[in-house]
N, C-alpha and C positions, 0 to 999 in steps of 0.2 A: 694606861697600858693598852697595847694592841696585840692581837694574835696574828697580824699580817706577817708574811715572810719579809726578810730583810735582804736588800742588795747593797753592795758596798763598793765604793770607789777604790781604785788601785792607789797605792801610796803616792805615785807620781802624778796622779790626776789632781786637778785644781778645783777644790770645792767652792772657791770664791766665785767662779762663773755661775754656779747654781744659786749661790746666795745673792748674787747681783742680778738675777733674773733670766739667765740663759735657761731654756726649757728642756734641752735634750741631753741625754747621756748616750754616747756611742759605745759599741761593743768593746772596743779596745780600752775603754776607760773603767770598766767594771771588772770585779773579780767574778768570773763566771765559773762556778763550780757545779757539781752535780745537782745540788738543791736549787740553785738559781736557774739553771737550764731547764729544770722540770716545772717551773712556774708556767701556768697556762697563759697563752697569748691573751692580753687584755685584762689580766688579773692585776690587782693592786699590791703594792709593797711599800715598805719604808726604805728610803734611800739614806744611807749613812756615809760619812766621810771615812777616810782610812783609820781615823782614831775612834771610830764607832759612835760618833756624834750624829744624831738624826738631823737630816737636812730638809726632807720634804716627803710628801706622799707622791708616789709615782705610779704610772701604769707601765707594765712590763710586757715586752714582746720579744722573746729570745730569737724569733725568726726574722727580725728586722735589724737593719744596720743601726737604727735608732732603738736601742734596747729599752731605754726608759724615757718616759716623757713626764715632766712635772705636772701633776694635777693640782696640788695645793702646797703652799709653803708651810702649812701646819701638818706635821707628820701624823697627827692624831685625827685628821679630818676623815669624814666618811662620805663617799660619793653615793648619796641616796637621793630621793625625790626632792628633799628640801635643798640639798646642795645644787642639784641641776636647776631647780626653779630660780635659785638666787643668781646663778650665772646667766641664765637666759634673761631674767628680768633686768640685770645690769646691762646686757647687750641691747635689750629693747628700749630702755630709757634713752640711750644715745640716738638710736635710729629714729625714734619718734620726735626727738628734738630736731633732727637734721632734715627729715622728709615729711611732706604734707600728706602723702599717700603711702599705703603699706606695700610698697614695691622696692625692695632693697635686699642687700646681703645682711641677714640678721646675725649670723655667727661666722666669724673669720678665724676659726681654728685657734692656734696658740695665742694670737693677739687678743682674743676674747676669753682666754682662760679655759678653753675647751679643746684640748690638743687633737689635731687631726680631724676635727668636725667642722664641716661647712654646711650652713643652712641659708638658703635663699627664700625670700618670701614673695609670693605673688597673690596679694589680696588675702583671701581666706584659705589659700593653699600654701603649704611650705614644702620645699624639696630639700632633703638632707642628704649629704654625702658623708658617710662615716668612713673616713680614710685611715683610721687607726683602729686597732683591734678592740680596744675597750669600747669605743663608740659603736662598733659593729655588734659587739656582744650585748650592749645596753640599748640598742636601737629602739626597742619597744618602750623602755622607760623614758628615753629622751623624747620620743613622740608624745607620750602622755603628758610629760612636763611642759612640752611646747604648746600643746592645746590649752593646758591650764593657765599658762602665762600670757599667751598672745590671743587666744580665742579663735585661732584658725580651725577650720572644720576638717581639713584633709591634710595628711602628712604622707608624702611619697619618699621612699628610699631609692635613691639612684646610686647603685653601687657599681659604677663603671670607672675605668680610667687607670692610668699608670700608677698613681699613688697607692691604690689598693693592692696592686701586684707586688709592690715593694714591701708591703706589710704581710704578704702571704695570704691575702683575703680573696675569696672568689668573687666574681662579678655576679651581681643580682640586682633586679629592679622589682619593687613591689609597693603596693599601697598598704601602709601600716595602719592608718586610721582614715575613715571617711570613704569618699568615692572620688575616683580620679575624674578630672574634667574630660568630657567626651569630644572636646575640640581644643585647638590651641587657645591659650589665654591672652587677651589683649593687655599689654603693659604700656602705660603712658610714661614717657620719659623725654624731657627736654622739648616738649611740644609735639613729638612724634608718637606714633603708635606702633609698637612692635608686637609680633605674634610669637609666643613661646610655647613650644611643644614640650610639656613637662614630663612626658613619659619616654618619648622617642628622640628628643633633641639632644644636642651636644651638651655635656656637663649637666647643669640643672635646667637647661632650656634657654637661657639668656645670659649674656655677660653684662652684669651691672657695673663692673669695674671701670669701663670706659666712659661712664656718664659725664664726668667733668671734661674729658678730652673731646667728646662729642660736642659739648657746650662751647669749648674754645673754637673748634672747627666751624661752628655755626657763625662765628663772627667774621669768617673769611668768605662765605659762600653766597652772599646776596647777588642774585642774577647770574651766578656762575655755572659753568659746566663742570661737573664733579665726577671723578672716577674713584670708586671704592673697591679696592682689590683685597681678596680674602674677606669678603663682606659678611660671611655667615648669614644672619637673617636680615641684613641691611643696616648694620650698626651705624656707620658714618653716613651712608647714602640717605637713609630715611631722616636722620637728623638734619642733613643738608636740605632736603626737600621741605622739612618743617620750617627752616629758616629762610626760605625764599630762593633756593637754588633754581636756576632755569631748568636744569636736567641733571639726573644722576644715573650713572651706569654702575651696576653692582656685578662683580665678578667673583665666582666661588665655584669650587668643585662639587658641591652638594646640591643636587636638584631639590630635595625637600627644603633645604635652607632658603634657596632662592624663591621657592613657592611661598614661603612664609614672608619673605621680603615683599613680594608682589601683593600678598594679602594685606600687609601692613600699609603699603602705599594706597591700596584700594580703600582701606578704612580711614585713611587721612584725606581722601579725595585727591590724591596726587598720582594715581596710576598712570596718567598720560605723560608724566614727567620722569618715569622710571623705565630703564632698560636693564634687563638681567642677562648675563652671559655665563652659561655653565662651561667652565674651562679650567684646566690647570693654570694656576696663577702665573707661573713663569712663562708658559707658552703664550698666554694672553698678553703679557707685557711685551714680549718680543714681537708678536704679531701687530700690536698697536704701534709700536715703535717703527717697525718696517713699513707700516702703512702711512706713516707721517702724522698720526693722530696726536692732538694735544688738547689738554684740559686746563681750566683755570685753577682747579684744585685736584690734587691726586693724593689719596691716602691709602697706605698699605698696612694692614693689621694682621700679620701672619701668625700661625701657631708657634709654639715654643720650639725654635730650632736648636736651642741649647738648654734642655730641661735639667741637665746635670753636668758637672764639671768634665767628665770624659768626652762630652759632645761639644765642649765650648768652642774649640778652634773651628770645627766644621760649621757650627752654628753661626759664628761671627762671619765666616766667609759667605754663608747664605744671606745674612742680613746685608752685607756689603753688596752682594749681587742684586738684591731687591732694590737698593738705592741706585745702583748703576743702571738698572733697566727702567726704573720709574722716573728718574730725573729727566730724560729726554721727552717724556710725555707732558711735562709741565710747560704751559705757555709762558713767554717772557713776562716777568713780574708776577707770576703765579706762585702757588704755595704747594709744598710737599710735606705730607705728614707720614712719619715712619714710626712704627710701634714694635715693641718687644715685650713678650710676657715670659721670657726665659729667666728662671731663677739664677742660673749660673752667670749670665752676662750682666755685669754691673753697668751703671749709667755711663761712666766714662768710656768703657770699652764699646758700648753700643753707639755712643755719640761719635767716637773716632771712626768706626767702620762705616757709619752712615755718611759722614763727611767725606771719607775717602771714596766711597762709591759715587757720590755726587760729583766730586772732582774728576774722577776717572771718566765720567760721562761728559766732561767738558763744560760743566756748569759751575758757576760761583754762587755761593749761598750765604744768607744771613740766618742764623739760628734765632728765632723770635720767641720760642716758648718751649719749655720742658714740662711735661705733665706726668702724673702718676695716677694710681687708682683713687677712687673716691673715698670719702671718710667712712663709708660703711665697710671698707676694706682696711681697717686700721693696721698700722705697722707696729710690731713689737720691736722696740729699739735694739734689743739684744739679739734679735734673730733677723739677719739680713734677708733670708728667704721670704719673709712675710711682706717685703716691699718689692715685689717681682716686676710690676708693670712700669714700663717707660714709654713715653710718647714725645716725639720731637717734631716740631713744626718749623720748616724752613721757608724763606722767601728766596726764589731763584731769579737771577738776572737773565738777560737775553742770551 
């Protein structure tokens, strides 16, 4: 028996989705009465179907469109230190099998059974993003379990971003355990060295998700001139230099990010082969096109233009425009990489608008590779949103 509150599906809602692994319950699927609306954000409850049969232990947030998230398929489970350690240990086992060094995404939210929680590891420092109310409320407990399971010495909470706003959570950044690094952390990846600002950088400080796409791009860049647009801290550009590119140009709107890209190139002994340009990416693409510039490899990795369905059409137009402006910059026989991290834009839609933009630019293309996030960003098959990253590589004719 449990003394937890109960939330119940409406009669027309389908409990099969929950039984088959879908982890979310939306507001219009629940009976929201006075008692359920009074449940504190981040508290736990037992989810029942319309026939009052228990389905799962859930965390509830009446302030969110996703009112309930499945924590455990056992309705009698308790989210305590042992439960947290078991989930973290399960996540750690897979990452240690996949990677030789402790630099990876350790927890990828629902796909690792920890809804709304993201944890990236940087050696003996972990940066967590609690993007669901339960994880924000239990941040201290999660940090303690994290130290116990992984042995990290420092845990930083980075409470920034759109996802927290959707949950009704305030922005905050703080050191939960240990001492924050007093300088950007060096991160080895694909033979390159990246510099991650774990307190002031974007998201957790570095994007691990592009690791396999960086590796694929490295197969194209030997002796090449490379343009990396929306480069952040030098993602594709530094990977290209590590793989023998003759030169890389990184374009981004953030001066601090470009400074980290330069520091990474310096640490690699490749500073003389890197040029950085602080600019609006679209303006830079237009200026380079108008100047008749061309590169052997051009890669564009923009932010999420379509983070949700209401922004989908505008986002797809923006991705098409990126392809339209980038294609003329690719030398005959060269390669164009286009990426999307938009949840709402599926692979087929992104591929279609990318091909249309290339065609509108007067170029013909072969699609040679489609990539996704690395295995430290596992996909929950029942939740399309967990497979957000798309990377397309084209070879362009003359």
